[in-house]
Structure formats: C-alpha cells, structure tokens
C-alpha positions as CSV (number, residue, x, y, z in Angstrom):
1,M,-3.4,-111.7,54.6
2,K,-2.9,-115.5,54.4
3,S,-6.5,-116.1,55.1
4,F,-7.4,-113.8,52.2
5,L,-5.1,-115.8,49.9
6,L,-6.6,-119.1,51.2
7,A,-10.1,-117.8,50.6
8,S,-9.2,-116.6,47.1
9,A,-7.6,-120.0,46.3
10,I,-10.7,-121.8,47.5
11,A,-13.0,-119.5,45.5
12,V,-11.0,-120.0,42.3
13,S,-10.9,-123.8,42.9
14,A,-14.7,-123.8,43.3
15,I,-15.2,-121.9,40.1
16,A,-12.7,-124.1,38.2
17,A,-14.4,-127.2,39.5
18,T,-17.9,-126.2,38.2
19,S,-16.7,-125.1,34.7
20,P,-15.9,-127.5,31.9
21,A,-12.4,-128.7,31.5
22,D,-11.6,-126.3,28.7
23,A,-8.2,-124.8,29.6
24,K,-7.7,-122.6,26.5
25,G,-5.8,-119.5,27.7
26,C,-5.8,-120.6,31.3
27,I,-2.3,-122.1,31.5
28,K,-0.6,-119.3,29.6
29,G,-2.5,-116.7,31.7
30,A,-1.7,-118.4,34.9
31,V,2.0,-118.5,34.1
32,V,2.2,-114.8,33.1
33,G,0.0,-113.8,36.1
34,G,1.9,-115.9,38.5
35,V,5.2,-114.4,37.5
36,A,3.8,-110.9,37.5
37,G,2.2,-111.5,40.9
38,H,5.4,-112.8,42.3
39,Y,7.4,-109.8,41.3
40,A,4.6,-107.4,42.4
41,G,4.7,-108.3,46.1
42,H,5.0,-112.1,46.4
43,H,1.4,-112.8,45.3
44,G,2.1,-115.4,42.8
45,M,-0.9,-117.6,43.5
46,L,-3.3,-114.7,43.4
47,G,-1.7,-113.5,40.1
48,A,-1.9,-117.0,38.7
49,A,-5.6,-117.2,39.5
50,A,-6.3,-113.8,38.0
51,G,-4.2,-114.7,34.9
52,C,-6.1,-117.9,34.4
53,L,-9.4,-116.2,34.6
54,Y,-8.3,-113.5,32.2
55,G,-6.8,-116.0,29.8
56,R,-10.0,-118.0,29.7
57,H,-12.0,-114.8,29.1
58,H,-9.7,-113.7,26.3
59,A,-9.8,-117.1,24.6
60,K,-13.6,-117.1,24.7
61,E,-13.7,-113.6,23.1
62,Q,-11.4,-114.8,20.3
63,E,-13.6,-117.8,19.7
64,R,-16.7,-115.7,19.6
65,Q,-15.0,-113.3,17.1
66,R,-13.9,-116.3,14.9
67,Q,-17.4,-117.7,14.9
68,Q,-18.9,-114.3,13.9
69,Q,-16.4,-114.0,11.0
70,Q,-17.3,-117.4,9.8
71,A,-21.0,-116.6,10.0
72,Q,-20.8,-113.3,8.0
73,P,-19.8,-114.8,4.6
74,S,-22.6,-117.2,4.7
75,Q,-25.1,-114.4,5.3
76,Q,-23.7,-112.4,2.4
77,E,-24.1,-115.4,0.0
78,K,-27.8,-115.5,0.7
79,L,-28.3,-111.9,-0.5
C-alpha cells in the first residue's frame, strides 16, 4: 500500500511540475481532501492530491463560465 501512495505522490508531483504555477482552487481542495482522506482511512496525502486536482478543475470551470458570461453581452450588442 505504501508503494501505491508513493507512486501516486510521484505522479501528482510530475503533473504539478509540468503545469503552470496557477494554484487557484488547489490549496483549498488539498486542505479539504486531506482532512477527508485522513478521516476516511488515513489516506490524507492521497485525499490532498485528489482535492487539489478537483479544486483546479472547479476553478477552471468557473473561469470558463465567467468568460462566457462576459462574451454574451458583447454578442447581443452587435445584433
């Protein structure tokens, strides 16, 4: 089991190293995921990694929605 956690940590580190340093959502997701993982079977590191990935995904979705909302009024003005 420890080798799985080590492999997961290495994989997450590799992904984090190749992505830009935009941490929106990652820190909050890592804290929540780490606490949840700790209480769900002492898998705090794995929970933190999953929380970080989910937090980044959620932040990107919110940014995409915000950009779409800003683009819609400008399209309606042209009509």
